[in-house]
C-alpha positions as CSV (number, residue, x, y, z in Angstrom):
1,M,3.2,3.3,-8.5
2,A,3.2,0.8,-5.7
3,L,4.5,1.4,-2.1
4,Y,6.7,-0.7,-0.1
5,I,8.3,-0.8,3.5
6,T,11.4,-0.4,4.2
7,D,13.5,-2.4,6.8
8,E,13.5,0.8,9.2
9,C,9.8,-1.0,10.6
10,I,9.4,-0.6,13.6
11,N,6.6,-3.6,13.3
12,C,4.2,-1.1,15.1
13,D,0.8,-2.2,13.4
14,V,-0.7,0.5,12.8
15,C,-0.6,0.3,8.8
16,E,-1.9,-2.8,7.9
17,P,-5.3,-1.8,9.4
18,E,-5.7,1.6,7.6
19,C,-5.2,-0.1,4.2
20,P,-8.6,0.2,2.2
21,N,-7.2,-3.4,-0.5
22,D,-5.5,-5.1,1.9
23,A,-2.6,-4.9,0.5
24,I,-0.3,-4.8,3.9
25,S,0.6,-7.8,5.7
26,E,2.8,-9.7,8.5
27,G,6.2,-10.6,6.5
28,E,9.1,-12.8,8.7
29,E,10.4,-9.9,10.2
30,I,8.5,-6.2,8.7
31,Y,5.5,-6.1,7.4
32,V,5.0,-6.4,3.7
33,I,3.0,-4.7,1.1
34,D,1.9,-6.5,-2.0
35,P,2.5,-4.8,-5.4
36,Q,-0.8,-6.6,-6.8
37,L,-3.2,-5.0,-4.4
38,C,-1.4,-1.6,-3.6
39,T,-2.8,1.3,-5.4
40,E,-1.5,3.9,-3.7
41,C,-4.9,4.2,-2.1
42,V,-6.5,5.4,-5.5
43,G,-9.9,5.1,-5.3
44,H,-10.1,5.5,-2.1
45,Y,-8.2,8.5,-0.2
46,D,-6.4,11.4,-2.0
47,E,-3.2,10.0,0.2
48,P,-1.6,6.3,0.7
49,Q,-2.9,6.2,4.4
50,C,-0.4,3.8,5.4
51,Q,2.5,7.0,4.9
52,Q,-0.1,9.1,6.9
53,V,-0.3,6.8,10.2
54,C,3.4,5.3,9.9
55,P,5.3,7.0,12.7
56,V,9.1,6.5,11.1
57,D,7.9,7.5,7.4
58,C,9.6,4.1,6.4
59,I,6.8,3.4,3.5
60,P,8.3,5.1,0.1
61,H,6.8,4.5,-3.9
62,D,8.7,1.1,-4.9
63,P,11.1,2.0,-7.7
64,S,10.4,-1.4,-9.1
65,H,6.7,-0.7,-9.7
66,V,6.0,2.4,-11.5
67,E,2.7,2.9,-12.2
68,S,0.6,6.0,-13.6
69,K,-2.7,7.7,-11.3
70,T,-4.5,6.0,-15.0
71,Q,-2.8,2.1,-14.0
72,L,-3.5,2.7,-10.4
73,Q,-7.1,3.6,-10.9
74,D,-7.4,0.8,-13.1
75,K,-5.8,-2.0,-10.8
76,Y,-8.5,0.1,-8.4
77,E,-11.5,-0.8,-10.1
78,R,-10.6,-4.3,-10.5
79,I,-10.0,-5.5,-7.0
80,M,-13.1,-3.9,-6.4
81,A,-15.1,-5.8,-9.4
82,A,-13.3,-9.0,-8.0
83,Q,-14.9,-8.6,-4.7
84,A,-18.0,-8.2,-5.6
């Protein structure tokens, strides 16, 4: 399942550089996560790096983008193939 950033975001800028898939970007008011690029760091790390560095704990799982570990791994492989 992809992650998303809630309106509790304080725009501290720490999550964006941690994302290995470049899924996080500046939105109009807060940072946003592209669910098409978010793999919860599957393929890169054991845990989502954005959640690890977020000082306000505002990056939960997105219930509207439910994906299994297998689906996240497949998405990771597609993203890596597109970058090659």
